[in-house]
C-alpha positions, 0 to 999 in steps of 0.5 A: 496485475496481481500483487502479493506479500509474504510477511517480508519487506517486499511486495511482489507484482505479477501478471494475473493471466499468465502468472508471470513475475513482473517486479517487486517493491521494497517496503521501507516501512517494515514487514507488510501485513495488508495491501490494497490498490487505488481504483486506477491501480497506480497507488499501492497502500501497505500496512505494516506490523509496526502500525505504519502505512506506506504509499507507493507509486506502482509505476516508479516503485517509489515510496511517496508517503509514510504515515504512523497510524496505529500503535500496533499491527495494521489489520485492514487497509482500504482506499475508497472507490473515488481515491479520496480516503484511506481507511485502516484498522489496527490491533490497537482498537482504532479505525483511522480515516484519512484524506489522501492528498498524494498526487502521482506524477507520470514519467511521461509528463 
């Protein structure tokens, strides 16, 4: 699955192989400038122009958590390979490392 953002308040998902559009996720935190997925592809993290981070469940498209991390634009965002930490960098000169404590609940149980 691929993802993109177009300096808008939505994040678009598509099939990587055939480029078929799948769906979109409404940002709810403002204009998204940076995105990343966790290693399983189940959690989407997005950094906004306003310095906020949103964490969405990719399957349900629900905003699980919002964090105010920076005082200005988030310029980079990543989730570590073990899905335990999220790291952001911002135009405010800060690098912030936070522990991820989001538990995804599957619709199937």
